[in-house]
C-alpha angles and dihedrals in degrees: 000000000000118000089235090061094047094048096040111130094012092121091053093070116116114217121206119247104241131179136173118248147140133257117189088347093304119121111240142168110243131200120206111231129200100266095055095264126118128229124211107240101173140359107237100199137116092205109100091206090066090064091056096053113110093209094069128044137140110278095032113139115221 
C-alpha cells in the first residue's frame, strides 16, 4: 500500500482543545466547548477521595 493511501485524511482530524485546571480544588483536565464553557474530561488526582466527590465528575460543565 502506498504511504499516500495510508496517511490520506490524517490532516483532517480535529483535536480537542484541552487545558489543565481545578474544580473545587481538585486538579482536572478541561476541554473548551463551543459556547465558552469548559467540560471536565478527566480527574487528574492521586487522592482516591477526589473521585468520590459529587461536585466534580467527567462531563461536568463549568
